[in-house]
TORZA-897415 format. One record per residue: x negated, y, z negated of N, C-alpha, C in turn. Coordinates in steps of 0.2 Angstrom, whole numbers. Example, Ala and Ser with C-alpha at 12.3 -4.5 7.8 and 13.67 -1.06 7.14 Angstrom:
2
   n_east   n_north    n_up   ca_east   ca_north   ca_up   c_east   c_north    c_up
      -66       -28     -39       -62        -22     -39      -66       -16     -39
      -64       -11     -35       -68         -5     -36      -64         0     -39
END
This chain:
247
   n_east   n_north    n_up   ca_east   ca_north   ca_up   c_east   c_north    c_up
     -367      -952    -197      -363       -951    -201     -364      -950    -210
     -360      -943    -211      -362       -941    -218     -362      -945    -223
     -362      -945    -229      -360       -950    -235     -352      -948    -232
     -350      -944    -231      -343       -942    -231     -338      -945    -228
     -341      -946    -222      -339       -947    -216     -340      -955    -216
     -343      -960    -219      -345       -967    -221     -341      -969    -225
     -337      -963    -229      -333       -968    -235     -327      -966    -232
     -325      -961    -229      -318       -964    -224     -318      -965    -220
     -320      -968    -214      -322       -973    -211     -322      -977    -214
     -327      -981    -219      -320       -988    -225     -318      -988    -224
     -313      -983    -227      -307       -981    -229     -301      -984    -223
     -304      -981    -218      -299       -982    -213     -296      -987    -211
     -304      -991    -210      -304       -999    -208     -302     -1003    -212
     -299     -1000    -221      -295      -1005    -225     -286     -1002    -222
     -287      -996    -221      -279       -994    -217     -279     -1000    -212
     -279      -998    -208      -283      -1001    -201     -281     -1008    -202
     -281     -1011    -207      -281      -1020    -208     -274     -1020    -211
     -270     -1017    -218      -267      -1015    -217     -262     -1015    -212
     -259     -1010    -207      -255      -1008    -202     -257     -1012    -199
     -263     -1019    -196      -259      -1024    -189     -258     -1028    -196
     -255     -1029    -203      -254      -1035    -205     -249     -1040    -202
     -246     -1047    -199      -240      -1047    -199     -235     -1049    -205
     -228     -1046    -205      -223      -1048    -209     -226     -1051    -212
     -225     -1052    -219      -226      -1056    -223     -217     -1060    -223
     -220     -1064    -225      -211      -1067    -227     -205     -1063    -232
     -209     -1059    -236      -202      -1053    -240     -199     -1050    -235
     -202     -1047    -230      -201      -1042    -226     -199     -1046    -221
     -199     -1051    -217      -191      -1052    -213     -187     -1055    -218
     -188     -1058    -223      -181      -1060    -224     -177     -1053    -226
     -181     -1047    -231      -178      -1039    -231     -175     -1038    -224
     -180     -1037    -218      -178      -1035    -214     -170     -1039    -208
     -171     -1047    -210      -166      -1049    -207     -158     -1046    -213
     -157     -1047    -218      -156      -1043    -224     -152     -1037    -221
     -156     -1032    -218      -155      -1026    -221     -150     -1025    -214
     -148     -1029    -207      -149      -1029    -202     -144     -1030    -202
     -139     -1036    -205      -131      -1038    -207     -131     -1031    -207
     -133     -1028    -215      -129      -1024    -218     -126     -1018    -213
     -136     -1015    -211      -131      -1010    -204     -125     -1016    -199
     -128     -1018    -197      -121      -1022    -191     -112     -1020    -196
     -112     -1018    -204      -108      -1021    -206     -105     -1012    -203
     -107     -1006    -203      -106       -999    -202     -102      -999    -196
      -96      -997    -196       -96       -993    -190     -100      -991    -185
      -99      -992    -177      -104       -989    -174     -105      -979    -175
      -98      -976    -175       -93       -969    -176     -100      -968    -185
     -100      -972    -189      -107       -975    -193     -114      -969    -195
     -115      -975    -190      -123       -974    -186     -124      -967    -183
     -119      -968    -176      -121       -962    -174     -119      -955    -177
     -115      -955    -183      -118       -947    -185     -119      -949    -190
     -124      -953    -193      -130       -952    -198     -138      -952    -193
     -136      -953    -189      -141       -953    -182     -142      -945    -179
     -138      -944    -178      -137       -936    -177     -137      -929    -184
     -137      -932    -188      -137       -933    -196     -145      -927    -193
     -148      -934    -194      -155       -933    -197     -159      -930    -187
     -155      -932    -183      -159       -927    -178     -160      -921    -177
     -154      -917    -181      -154       -913    -182     -156      -908    -186
     -157      -911    -191      -161       -911    -199     -169      -909    -193
     -172      -915    -193      -180       -917    -189     -181      -910    -185
     -178      -910    -179      -178       -906    -173     -178      -896    -176
     -171      -893    -184      -174       -890    -182     -180      -890    -189
     -185      -892    -190      -191       -893    -197     -195      -894    -191
     -194      -896    -185      -200       -899    -181     -200      -890    -177
     -196      -888    -173      -196       -881    -170     -198      -876    -175
     -195      -877    -181      -196       -867    -184     -201      -870    -188
     -207      -875    -190      -212       -877    -195     -214      -870    -188
     -217      -872    -181      -220       -870    -178     -221      -864    -180
     -219      -860    -182      -220       -852    -183     -221      -850    -187
     -222      -857    -196      -223       -854    -202     -229      -857    -202
     -231      -864    -198      -238       -866    -195     -245      -862    -195
     -251      -865    -201      -254       -857    -199     -260      -860    -195
     -263      -859    -191      -267       -859    -186     -271      -864    -184
     -274      -871    -183      -278       -875    -182     -286      -871    -182
     -285      -875    -191      -292       -879    -194     -300      -876    -186
     -302      -873    -190      -309       -876    -181     -314      -874    -183
     -321      -877    -183      -327       -876    -186     -327      -878    -192
     -323      -884    -194      -324       -887    -202     -325      -894    -201
     -330      -894    -205      -334       -902    -207     -325      -907    -209
     -327      -913    -209      -323       -918    -210     -322      -919    -216
     -324      -916    -220      -323       -919    -228     -322      -911    -230
     -324      -906    -227      -320       -898    -228     -314      -901    -225
     -311      -905    -221      -303       -907    -220     -300      -908    -224
     -302      -913    -225      -301       -918    -230     -299      -916    -239
     -303      -910    -241      -301       -909    -247     -298      -903    -246
     -294      -899    -240      -291       -893    -239     -286      -899    -239
     -285      -905    -239      -278       -907    -236     -274      -911    -240
     -281      -914    -244      -281       -917    -252     -278      -912    -256
     -277      -905    -255      -276       -900    -261     -271      -898    -257
     -268      -900    -252      -263       -898    -249     -254      -904    -251
     -257      -910    -249      -254       -917    -252     -252      -914    -259
     -258      -912    -266      -255       -911    -270     -247      -907    -271
     -252      -901    -266      -246       -896    -272     -238      -899    -267
     -238      -901    -261      -230       -902    -257     -227      -911    -266
     -233      -915    -267      -230       -916    -270     -230      -915    -278
     -232      -909    -279      -230       -908    -284     -222      -905    -284
     -221      -902    -279      -212       -896    -274     -211      -902    -276
     -211      -908    -272      -206       -914    -271     -204      -916    -278
     -210      -918    -284      -207       -923    -290     -202      -915    -291
     -205      -910    -292      -200       -903    -296     -193      -907    -293
     -191      -904    -285      -189       -904    -282     -183      -915    -286
     -186      -916    -287      -182       -925    -288     -181      -922    -294
     -184      -921    -299      -182       -921    -305     -175      -914    -307
     -177      -911    -304      -168       -905    -303     -164      -906    -300
     -162      -910    -294      -156       -916    -291     -156      -919    -293
     -158      -924    -296      -157       -931    -299     -155      -931    -307
     -156      -922    -309      -154       -921    -316     -144      -919    -313
     -146      -915    -304      -138       -911    -308     -134      -914    -306
     -136      -925    -303      -127       -925    -303     -125      -928    -296
     -121      -931    -293      -121       -933    -290     -120      -927    -281
     -118      -921    -283      -119       -917    -278     -125      -915    -276
     -128      -913    -282      -136       -910    -281     -138      -918    -278
     -139      -923    -282      -143       -928    -279     -142      -929    -272
     -134      -928    -270      -135       -926    -260     -139      -921    -258
     -142      -916    -259      -143       -912    -257     -151      -913    -257
     -153      -918    -261      -162       -920    -261     -162      -921    -255
     -161      -926    -252      -160       -929    -246     -162      -924    -239
     -161      -921    -238      -163       -914    -232     -172      -911    -238
     -169      -908    -244      -174       -905    -246     -182      -910    -242
     -183      -917    -249      -184       -918    -251     -188      -919    -240
     -182      -923    -239      -185       -922    -230     -193      -915    -225
     -187      -911    -225      -190       -902    -223     -196      -901    -230
     -200      -906    -234      -205       -905    -237     -209      -907    -233
     -205      -913    -233      -211       -920    -229     -211      -917    -223
     -211      -917    -219      -210       -914    -209     -214      -906    -212
     -216      -902    -216      -218       -899    -217     -228      -899    -220
     -227      -904    -224      -233       -904    -224     -234      -911    -218
     -233      -914    -212      -236       -916    -208     -240      -909    -205
     -235      -906    -204      -235       -899    -202     -244      -897    -202
     -244      -896    -209      -249       -896    -214     -255      -897    -209
     -254      -905    -214      -261       -907    -210     -264      -910    -205
     -258      -906    -201      -261       -908    -192     -264      -901    -192
     -261      -895    -194      -266       -890    -191     -276      -890    -197
     -274      -892    -204      -281       -892    -207     -283      -900    -204
     -283      -907    -197      -285       -907    -196     -288      -905    -188
     -287      -898    -187      -288       -894    -180     -282      -896    -176
     -275      -898    -177      -275       -899    -171     -269      -893    -170
     -266      -891    -163      -261       -886    -163     -255      -891    -162
     -251      -887    -167      -242       -890    -169     -238      -887    -161
     -240      -883    -158      -237       -881    -156     -237      -882    -148
     -240      -890    -146      -241       -892    -143     -235      -899    -144
     -231      -900    -141      -225       -906    -140     -225      -910    -142
     -233      -913    -137      -235       -922    -139     -237      -922    -148
     -239      -915    -148      -242       -916    -160     -236      -917    -161
     -229      -911    -158      -223       -915    -163     -223      -921    -163
     -222      -924    -158      -221       -929    -159     -228      -936    -164
     -230      -934    -159      -235       -938    -164     -233      -936    -172
     -234      -931    -174      -231       -929    -179     -225      -934    -182
     -220      -937    -180      -214       -940    -178     -218      -946    -179
     -221      -948    -174      -222       -955    -176     -228      -957    -181
     -231      -954    -184      -233       -956    -193     -229      -954    -197
     -223      -950    -198      -219       -952    -200     -216      -957    -198
     -214      -959    -195      -210       -967    -191     -217      -972    -198
     -222      -972    -196      -228       -976    -197     -225      -975    -206
     -226      -972    -210      -225       -969    -217     -221      -975    -220
     -216      -974    -217      -208       -974    -218     -199      -979    -214
     -207      -987    -215      -203       -991    -208     -205      -998    -214
     -201     -1006    -208      -203      -1010    -211     -212     -1012    -208
     -213     -1018    -211      -218      -1021    -206     -218     -1021    -202
     -215     -1023    -198      -214      -1023    -193     -213     -1018    -183
     -210     -1013    -190      -208      -1007    -186     -215     -1002    -185
     -221     -1004    -190      -223      -1000    -194     -228     -1003    -187
     -229     -1012    -188      -235      -1014    -182     -234     -1011    -175
     -228     -1008    -171      -230      -1006    -167     -229     -1000    -166
     -229      -993    -169      -230       -987    -169     -239      -989    -172
     -242      -991    -176      -249       -990    -177     -250      -993    -170
     -249      -998    -163      -253       -997    -160     -250      -993    -154
     -244      -991    -156      -246       -983    -151     -248      -976    -157
     -248      -976    -160      -257       -971    -162     -263      -975    -162
     -263      -979    -164      -271       -981    -158     -272      -981    -153
     -267      -983    -150      -270       -980    -142     -267      -973    -140
     -266      -966    -144      -262       -959    -143     -263      -956    -135
     -271      -958    -136      -273       -951    -130     -268      -956    -123
     -270      -962    -123      -266       -964    -119     -259      -967    -119
     -255      -965    -122      -250       -968    -125     -242      -960    -122
     -247      -952    -126      -243       -947    -123     -246      -947    -119
     -246      -948    -113      -248       -949    -103     -238      -949    -105
     -238      -956    -106      -227       -958    -106     -223      -957    -111
     -223      -949    -114      -220       -948    -118     -216      -943    -115
     -207      -945    -119      -201       -944    -113     -205      -937    -115
     -203      -931    -106      -199       -923    -109     -197      -919    -113
     -193      -925    -113      -188       -921    -117     -189      -925    -126
     -186      -919    -131      -187       -921    -139     -178      -925    -139
     -174      -926    -134      -169       -927    -134     -169      -933    -134
     -173      -936    -131      -177       -947    -128     -179      -946    -133
     -183      -945    -139      -186       -951    -142     -179      -953    -147
     -181      -961    -150      -179       -966    -152     -178      -965    -161
     -171      -961    -161      -168       -961    -165     -165      -960    -169
     -162      -967    -166      -160       -971    -169     -163      -978    -174
     -169      -976    -171      -174       -983    -175     -176      -978    -183
     -177      -972    -176      -181       -968    -186     -176      -967    -193
     -169      -969    -191      -165       -964    -195     -162      -968    -197
     -164      -977    -195      -159       -983    -198     -168      -985    -204
     -173      -984    -201      -180       -988    -204     -179      -981    -209
     -178      -977    -209      -180       -972    -213     -174      -973    -220
     -169      -973    -217      -162       -975    -221     -167      -981    -227
     -165      -985    -222      -167       -993    -224     -174      -992    -230
     -183      -988    -230      -184       -987    -233     -184      -984    -241
     -180      -982    -240      -175       -976    -245     -173      -975    -251
     -168      -983    -246      -162       -982    -249     -162      -983    -258
     -164      -988    -260      -163       -991    -265     -168      -985    -269
     -172      -983    -270      -173       -976    -274     -171      -971    -277
     -168      -969    -268      -164       -965    -266     -156      -963    -271
     -153      -971    -272      -147       -971    -272     -148      -971    -281
     -154      -973    -285      -153       -975    -292     -155      -968    -293
     -155      -962    -289      -158       -955    -293     -150      -954    -294
     -146      -954    -291      -135       -953    -291     -134      -953    -300
     -139      -960    -302      -134       -962    -305     -137      -958    -313
     -130      -958    -316      -132       -951    -323     -137      -952    -326
     -140      -948    -328      -147       -951    -336     -153      -952    -334
     -153      -958    -329      -159       -959    -327     -161      -956    -319
     -156      -952    -319      -157       -948    -312     -165      -944    -310
     -167      -939    -315      -170       -935    -315     -177      -938    -311
     -175      -945    -318      -185       -948    -319     -185      -953    -314
     -180      -954    -313      -180       -956    -307     -182      -954    -297
     -181      -946    -299      -180       -944    -295     -185      -940    -294
     -187      -939    -298      -195       -935    -298     -200      -943    -299
     -201      -947    -298      -207       -953    -299     -202      -954    -290
     -198      -957    -286      -197       -956    -284     -202      -951    -275
     -197      -947    -277      -204       -940    -272     -211      -942    -273
     -210      -942    -280      -222       -940    -278     -221      -946    -278
     -219      -952    -278      -221       -959    -272     -221      -957    -261
     -215      -956    -264      -216       -955    -255     -218      -950    -253
     -219      -942    -253      -225       -939    -254     -233      -941    -254
     -235      -947    -255      -239       -947    -261     -242      -951    -255
     -238      -959    -251      -237       -963    -246     -237      -959    -238
     -234      -955    -238      -234       -950    -234     -238      -948    -230
     -245      -943    -236      -250       -940    -238     -259      -946    -234
     -257      -953    -238      -260       -955    -237     -259      -958    -227
     -252      -959    -226      -257       -961    -220     -255      -957    -215
     -254      -951    -216      -256       -946    -212     -266      -943    -212
     -266      -942    -216      -275       -944    -218     -279      -951    -213
     -275      -954    -213      -278       -959    -211     -277      -960    -204
     -271      -957    -200      -271       -957    -193     -274      -951    -191
     -274      -945    -195      -278       -943    -193     -289      -941    -193
     -289      -947    -195      -296       -949    -193     -296      -955    -190
     -292      -961    -187      -293       -962    -184     -293      -959    -174
     -289      -955    -175      -290       -950    -170     -298      -945    -170
     -301      -946    -176      -308       -939    -176     -313      -944    -176
     -314      -951    -178      -317       -957    -176     -316      -958    -166
     -311      -958    -165      -311       -958    -156     -314      -955    -153
     -312      -947    -155      -314       -943    -148     -323      -942    -154
     -324      -945    -161      -332       -947    -162     -337      -949    -157
     -329      -953    -153      -334       -959    -150     -334      -959    -142
     -328      -958    -142      -327       -953    -135     -332      -949    -134
     -334      -946    -137      -339       -941    -135     -348      -942    -135
     -347      -948    -141      -353       -951    -136     -354      -957    -132
     -348      -958    -130      -350       -963    -123     -352      -960    -116
     -347      -953    -114      -351       -946    -112     -359      -945    -114
     -361      -946    -116      -372       -944    -118     -373      -949    -114
END
């Protein structure tokens, strides 16, 4: 491996340990509290939120296949990751500006931040996938992106389970539902909502909303980019190992 690949592999190993770490006492306590709070919401509210997120995500998932560049071919891992980091910086800048504007605009604009930021996150994942050489026109690749998204914005308990699926993706992909409607949207929306609730609710507060929105969006895009890079690194090195095993 090149020096860049050795460094990427070392960073991947650290990340893999993080993803397999068991939930801490605070993680378990927070999960119990959030579960009880979710239980207080009427079922029709859960169904409405799930449906809203499902339609937003599906719209971006299937719409972005027409706007995403062709998979980058013939590039080294170092070249791909240089391009990926630049793309993450671009989206981070856009999300920071969007969070500041909507945070400063009061309650109604603050609410508009949710779908705008969600669209930026998913579009970033499409671009990252293409830069690592994967074709998002493939249905299973779009489901892979949903798993990366869930990994980035979920509790440690769900993160452990999602990581195991991603770590054995080439086997797991054959068990995926053929219909996107069968995806576990309920878990996705609850985990995502619970993960960002505090930061995004603070964005609706007058005076501090702009600063909170900018910082929160910056960190959320940074978190997603970090997760996506390591997920695709994991696939890169797994594919390299498979090729060596065939020699």
